[in-house]
C-alpha positions in Angstrom: -66.9 7.1 -35.4 -66.1 8.6 -38.7 -65.1 12.1 -38.4 -62.6 14.3 -41.1 -60.3 17.1 -40.2 -62.2 20.3 -42.7 -59.2 22.3 -43.8 -61.0 25.2 -44.4 -62.5 25.3 -40.9 -59.6 24.1 -39.2 -61.9 21.9 -37.2 -62.5 18.1 -36.8 -66.3 17.1 -38.3 -68.1 14.4 -39.2 -68.9 14.0 -43.1 -71.9 16.7 -44.1 -73.0 19.5 -46.1 -75.4 21.1 -47.8 -79.0 19.4 -49.1 -79.0 20.0 -53.0 -82.1 21.2 -54.8 -85.1 18.1 -55.3 -82.9 16.2 -52.7 -84.6 14.7 -49.6 -82.2 15.5 -46.3 -82.2 11.7 -45.8 -80.4 11.2 -49.2 -78.2 14.3 -48.7 -77.1 12.7 -45.4 -75.8 9.7 -47.0 -74.6 11.3 -50.5 -72.4 13.4 -48.4 -71.1 10.6 -45.9 -70.4 8.8 -49.5 -68.7 11.9 -51.2 -66.5 13.0 -48.6 -65.0 9.6 -47.1 -66.0 6.8 -49.5 -68.1 5.1 -47.0 -71.4 3.9 -47.6 -73.7 4.3 -45.0 -77.3 3.7 -43.8 -79.1 6.1 -41.6 -80.4 4.8 -38.0 -83.2 6.2 -36.3 -87.1 6.5 -36.4 -88.9 6.5 -39.5 -92.4 6.3 -39.1 -94.3 3.6 -41.4 -95.6 5.0 -44.6 -99.7 5.8 -44.6 -100.8 6.6 -47.8 -98.8 9.1 -49.9 -96.5 11.1 -47.9 -93.3 9.8 -47.7 -91.9 9.4 -44.3 -88.2 10.7 -43.5 -85.8 9.7 -41.1 -86.3 11.5 -37.8 -83.0 13.6 -37.3 -81.1 12.6 -33.7 -80.7 16.9 -33.9 -82.1 20.1 -35.4 -79.6 23.2 -34.7 -79.3 26.4 -35.6 -75.3 26.8 -36.2 -74.0 30.3 -36.6 -71.3 30.2 -39.5 -70.3 33.9 -40.0 -72.6 37.2 -39.1 -75.2 36.9 -41.3 -74.7 33.6 -42.4 -76.6 30.6 -40.6 -77.0 26.9 -41.4 -79.9 24.5 -39.8 -78.1 21.4 -38.9 -79.9 18.0 -39.1 -78.1 15.6 -37.0 -78.1 12.1 -38.6 -76.7 8.8 -36.9 -75.5 6.0 -39.3 -74.0 2.8 -39.7 -71.1 1.3 -42.0 -72.7 -0.4 -44.8 -69.4 -0.5 -47.0 -66.9 1.4 -48.9 -63.3 2.5 -47.8 -62.3 5.7 -47.1 -60.8 7.9 -49.9 -59.2 11.3 -49.8 -61.2 14.2 -50.2 -59.9 17.7 -51.6 -61.4 19.8 -48.6 -61.1 16.9 -45.9 -57.9 15.4 -44.4 -57.8 12.6 -41.9 -61.1 11.2 -42.9 -60.8 8.0 -40.7 -62.5 5.8 -38.0 -61.7 7.2 -34.5 -62.5 5.6 -31.0 -64.2 8.2 -28.3 -61.0 7.8 -26.4 -59.2 9.5 -29.3 -61.1 12.4 -29.7 -59.6 14.3 -26.9 -56.1 14.0 -27.8 -57.1 14.9 -31.8 -59.0 18.2 -30.6 -61.9 17.3 -31.3 -64.4 20.0 -29.7 -67.1 19.4 -26.6 -70.1 19.6 -29.5 -68.7 17.1 -31.8 -67.3 14.7 -29.0 -71.3 14.7 -27.6 -72.8 13.9 -30.8 -70.0 11.2 -31.2 -70.9 9.8 -27.9 -74.5 9.6 -28.5 -73.9 8.1 -32.2 -72.1 5.4 -30.9 -74.4 4.5 -27.9 -77.6 4.8 -30.7 -76.2 2.7 -33.3 -74.7 0.3 -30.9 -78.2 0.1 -29.2 -80.1 -0.4 -32.7 -77.8 -3.2 -34.0 -78.3 -5.1 -30.4 -82.0 -4.8 -31.1 -81.8 -6.1 -34.7 -79.8 -8.9 -33.2 -82.2 -9.9 -30.3 -85.2 -9.4 -33.0 -86.6 -6.5 -31.3 -86.5 -4.2 -33.9 -87.2 -3.7 -37.3 -84.6 -3.7 -40.2 
């Protein structure tokens, strides 16, 4: 699992951030992973086929309301992804970015929510890769 320790928030998180103006959420997710870690990611999940003009977006694995501070909330779009290249680099606001095994997360002090999302992500990506290897899933 790709995680980093966010110094300002003092907690372990997956890479993430805000959607920029005129940016699609899918593109923002991939961009944030690259900016915060140096890793090139490919989103894994469900995307409906394109029919006509609408551009189908990747369906987030989760959508949740996050209370940041009184009067300050974020809507989190949770995506799963797989590694497509790149090496981990230092980020000014992110410490200890790296690949961590699920059995290491408790020892790091990763909270229950992130441990749960991490477990789900590892299972979903492994299932997706297995379906690609057997030819039962689209690329």
